[in-house]
C-alpha positions in Angstrom: -16.4 13.6 -24.6 -17.5 13.0 -21.0 -15.4 14.1 -18.1 -14.2 11.7 -15.4 -14.0 12.8 -11.7 -11.7 11.1 -9.3 -12.1 11.6 -5.6 -8.8 10.8 -3.8 -5.3 11.5 -4.9 -3.4 8.5 -3.7 -1.7 5.9 -5.9 -4.8 4.6 -7.5 -6.4 8.0 -8.2 -3.3 9.7 -9.5 -2.1 6.8 -11.7 -5.6 6.4 -13.2 -5.8 10.1 -13.8 -2.5 10.1 -15.7 -3.5 7.1 -17.8 -6.9 8.7 -18.7 -5.1 11.9 -19.7 -2.7 9.9 -21.9 -5.9 8.6 -23.6 -7.2 12.1 -24.1 -9.9 12.0 -21.5 -10.8 15.1 -19.4 -10.1 14.4 -15.7 -10.7 16.4 -12.5 -9.1 14.9 -9.4 -10.1 16.0 -5.9 -7.6 15.5 -3.0 -8.4 16.4 0.6 -4.7 17.0 1.4 -1.7 18.3 -0.4 1.7 17.1 -1.7 4.3 16.1 -0.7 3.3 14.2 2.4 4.3 11.2 4.4 1.9 8.3 4.6 1.7 5.1 6.7 2.9 2.7 4.1 5.4 -0.1 3.7 6.9 1.6 0.6 7.9 -1.8 -0.7 6.2 -2.2 -4.1 6.2 -5.9 -4.8 4.5 -7.7 -7.7 4.0 -4.6 -9.9 4.6 -5.7 -13.5 6.4 -3.4 -15.9 3.4 -3.9 -18.2 1.2 -2.2 -15.6 3.6 0.7 -15.2 3.7 1.1 -19.0 -0.1 0.8 -19.4 -0.6 3.6 -16.9 2.2 5.8 -18.4 4.0 6.3 -15.0 7.5 5.1 -15.8 9.0 8.5 -14.9 7.8 8.2 -11.3 10.0 5.2 -10.7 13.2 6.5 -12.3 15.4 6.1 -9.3 13.5 3.5 -7.2 15.7 1.2 -5.1 15.6 -2.5 -6.3 15.0 -4.8 -3.4 15.3 -8.6 -3.8 16.1 -10.2 -0.4 13.8 -10.7 2.5 14.6 -11.7 6.1 11.8 -13.1 8.4 12.7 -12.4 12.0 11.1 -13.4 15.3 12.5 -12.4 18.8 15.6 -11.0 17.1 16.3 -14.3 15.4 16.3 -14.7 11.7 13.8 -17.5 10.7 14.3 -17.6 7.0 15.7 -15.7 4.1 13.7 -15.3 0.9 14.8 -14.1 -2.5 12.1 -12.6 -4.7 11.6 -13.8 -8.2 11.7 -10.2 -9.4 12.9 -7.1 -7.5 10.4 -5.0 -5.5 10.6 -1.2 -5.9 11.6 0.8 -2.8 10.3 4.4 -3.0 8.8 6.6 -0.3 5.2 7.9 -0.6 6.7 11.4 0.0 8.5 11.2 -3.3 6.1 8.9 -5.2 2.8 10.8 -4.6 4.5 14.1 -5.5 5.9 12.8 -8.7 2.6 11.3 -9.7 0.8 14.6 -9.0 3.3 16.5 -11.1 2.9 14.0 -13.9 -0.9 14.3 -13.8 -0.8 18.1 -14.0 1.9 18.0 -16.7 -0.5 15.8 -18.8 -3.2 18.4 -18.5 -5.2 17.0 -15.6 -7.1 19.3 -13.3 -5.9 18.8 -9.7 -7.8 20.3 -6.8 -5.9 19.8 -3.6 -7.2 20.7 -0.1 -10.6 19.9 -1.5 -12.6 17.3 0.5 -15.5 15.4 -1.2 -17.7 13.3 0.9 -17.7 9.5 0.6 -21.0 9.4 -1.2 -23.3 6.4 -1.2 -24.9 5.6 -4.6 -23.9 5.7 -8.2 -22.8 9.1 -9.6 -22.1 8.9 -13.3 -18.4 9.5 -14.2 -17.2 9.6 -10.5 -14.5 7.2 -9.2 -13.8 6.9 -5.5 -10.2 6.3 -4.7 -10.5 7.7 -1.1 -8.0 5.3 0.5 -8.5 3.3 3.7 -12.0 3.2 5.1 -12.4 4.0 8.8 -13.6 1.4 11.2 -13.7 0.7 14.9 -10.7 -1.6 15.5 -7.9 -2.1 18.1 -5.1 -1.7 15.6 -2.8 1.1 14.7 -0.2 1.7 11.9 3.1 3.6 12.6 5.8 4.7 10.1 9.0 6.6 10.1 12.3 6.9 8.1 15.8 6.3 9.6 19.3 6.9 8.2 22.4 4.9 9.1 20.1 1.9 9.8 21.9 -1.4 8.9 19.6 -4.1 7.5 20.0 -7.9 7.5 18.5 -7.9 4.0 16.7 -5.5 1.6 13.5 -6.1 3.6 13.2 -7.3 7.2 9.8 -8.5 8.5 9.8 -8.7 12.3 7.1 -10.7 14.1 6.2 -9.4 17.6 3.5 -9.8 20.2 0.3 -8.8 18.4 2.4 -6.8 15.9 4.7 -7.0 12.9 7.1 -4.5 11.4 8.7 -4.1 8.0 12.0 -2.3 7.5 13.1 -1.7 3.9 15.4 0.4 1.8 14.0 3.4 -0.1 15.6 6.3 -1.9 18.6 8.5 -0.7 20.0 5.9 1.8 16.8 5.9 3.9 15.2 2.9 5.6 11.4 2.9 6.0 10.1 1.3 9.1 6.4 0.6 9.1 4.5 -1.4 11.7 1.0 -2.8 12.4 0.4 -2.9 16.2 -2.2 -3.7 18.8 -3.2 -0.3 20.2 -1.7 0.6 23.6 -1.7 3.5 25.9 1.9 4.7 25.6 3.5 8.1 26.2 6.0 10.0 24.1 6.1 11.6 20.7 7.2 10.7 17.2 10.0 8.2 17.3 9.6 7.7 21.0 6.1 6.3 20.4 7.4 4.0 17.7 10.2 2.7 20.0 7.7 2.2 22.8 5.4 0.1 20.6 8.4 -2.0 19.5 9.4 -2.7 23.1 5.8 -3.4 24.1 5.6 -6.0 21.2 8.9 -7.7 22.4 10.9 -6.3 19.5 13.7 -5.0 21.7 16.5 -5.7 19.2 14.8 -3.6 16.6 14.0 -0.9 19.1 17.7 -0.7 20.1 18.8 -0.4 16.5 16.2 2.4 15.8 17.3 4.2 19.0 20.9 4.3 17.7 20.0 5.5 14.2 19.5 9.0 12.8 15.7 9.5 12.6 13.8 11.9 10.4 11.2 13.0 12.9 9.2 14.8 10.2 8.5 11.4 8.5 6.7 9.9 11.6 3.0 9.4 11.0 0.3 7.2 12.4 -3.1 5.9 11.3 -5.7 4.4 13.6 -8.9 2.5 13.0 -7.3 0.2 10.4 -9.4 -2.5 9.0 -8.5 -5.1 6.3 -11.4 -6.2 4.2 -12.3 -7.8 0.9 -16.0 -7.0 0.4 -16.0 -3.6 -1.3 -15.8 -4.6 -5.0 -19.6 -5.0 -5.3 -20.6 -1.6 -4.0 -23.0 0.8 -5.9 -20.0 3.2 -6.4 -16.9 2.6 -8.5 -14.1 2.2 -5.9 -10.4 1.6 -6.5 -7.3 1.0 -4.4 -7.8 0.7 -0.6 -11.4 2.1 -1.1 -12.1 -1.1 -3.0 -10.4 -3.6 -0.7 -7.5 -3.4 1.7 -5.3 -6.4 1.9 -3.4 -7.1 5.2 0.0 -5.5 5.1 3.0 -7.8 4.4 0.7 -10.7 3.3 0.0 -9.0 0.0 0.9 -5.7 -1.5 -1.5 -2.8 -1.3 0.7 -0.5 -3.3 0.8 -2.8 -6.3 -2.9 -3.4 -6.0 -3.6 0.3 -6.1 -1.9 0.5 -9.5 -3.4 -2.7 -10.7 -6.9 -1.5 -9.8 -6.3 1.6 -11.9 -5.2 -0.6 -14.8 -8.4 -2.6 -14.5 -10.5 0.6 -14.7 -8.7 2.3 -17.5 -10.3 0.6 -20.6 -14.0 0.8 -19.5 -13.6 4.4 -18.3 -12.1 5.4 -21.7 -15.0 3.7 -23.4 -17.5 5.5 -21.2 -15.8 8.9 -21.8 -16.1 8.3 -25.6 -19.8 7.4 -25.2 -19.3 3.7 -26.1 -20.4 2.4 -22.7 -23.0 3.6 -20.2 -21.8 4.4 -16.8 -23.6 1.4 -15.3 -22.0 -1.0 -17.7 -18.6 0.6 -17.3 -18.8 0.3 -13.5 -19.9 -3.3 -13.6 -17.2 -4.2 -16.1 -14.5 -2.7 -13.8 -15.9 -4.4 -10.7 -15.9 -7.8 -12.5 -12.3 -7.2 -13.5 -11.4 -6.3 -9.9 -13.0 -9.5 -8.5 -11.2 -11.7 -11.0 -7.8 -10.0 -10.3 -8.0 -9.8 -6.5 -10.5 -12.4 -5.2 -8.0 -15.2 -4.6 -5.2 -13.2 -3.1 -7.5 -11.3 -0.7 -9.0 -14.6 0.5 -5.6 -16.2 1.0 -4.2 -13.1 2.8 -7.1 -13.2 5.3 -6.2 -16.8 6.2 -2.5 -16.0 6.6 -2.8 -12.7 8.5 -3.3 -14.3 12.0 0.0 -16.2 11.6 1.8 -12.8 11.7 0.0 -11.5 14.8 -0.9 -14.3 17.3 1.8 -15.8 19.5 0.9 -19.4 19.1 0.5 -19.1 15.4 3.8 -17.2 15.1 5.5 -20.1 16.9 3.9 -22.5 14.5 5.1 -20.4 11.6 8.6 -20.2 13.1 8.9 -24.0 13.4 7.6 -24.6 9.9 10.0 -21.9 8.6 13.0 -23.5 10.3 12.0 -26.9 8.8 11.7 -25.2 5.3 8.1 -26.2 5.2 6.5 -22.8 4.4 6.1 -22.7 0.6 7.2 -19.0 0.3 7.5 -19.0 -3.5 4.0 -20.4 -4.2 2.5 -18.2 -1.5 4.2 -15.1 -3.0 2.9 -16.1 -6.4 -0.7 -16.3 -5.1 -0.5 -13.1 -3.1 1.0 -11.0 -6.0 
């Protein structure tokens, strides 16, 4: 049987590794960092079907995930609209989730090599899957995240629209609230939570900044990522890429966490067939890429159209008016994006 190598131990890489081990395939996974670790992430897993969780064999990782159903859209401290999701989203921190998936992978007999960096190779390497995460790019955007306790929420998830920014606040495990924001980069002083609060005020989100200032903050959870770029053009590369390395959907218009697991599900069957010698690597890669295009093409295109409405002042105002008039079709949009 042929061995599969996975480069990148995030959600896509770890869940694929677990599923391949469940199918009896030998897997080595290379991860540049270690576990547990905090990541800039919304930690709001929306649109992930139980069938996908079952197909990947990762039910144990979600054993105590918070069930979130209600969403509040907020602009300038004023609630625009409430939305109830058709099925609950899972609230679980990356600190817990990545660690649990890594433990599951090792328990199933996978070979995990942490603190091991493998270059982002160009060209096809038989049996190698790239799940490296976000690709770096020159942009003016930055992502910030931290956890707070004793942080009251209007709903299970709040989405706040600010000046060239938006922020999500949602419940995760152990009474914590994850705050994660997408901001225009600015020259601001401070450290940790002070930076986050500074970005909130610069974006006109003073109400949210005041609430965060008064909360108990886990400073160790603060993290940032710069050079963020959302794209939808990576599914046709010469390499087999999954998760954010395949395509990164704009935050809060889709769900990158669910897409990571779904991309692993798309890859599972062809990779098992390759490992058993029933498909060549070229055919397996092309089969996976076709499946990724079918599954994600429409939602990526729609998300790119919607994203400016969350960032630009004039388009935010239009969105606010349409929301107050109940003219934004939230349920159909949610169905398309998930």
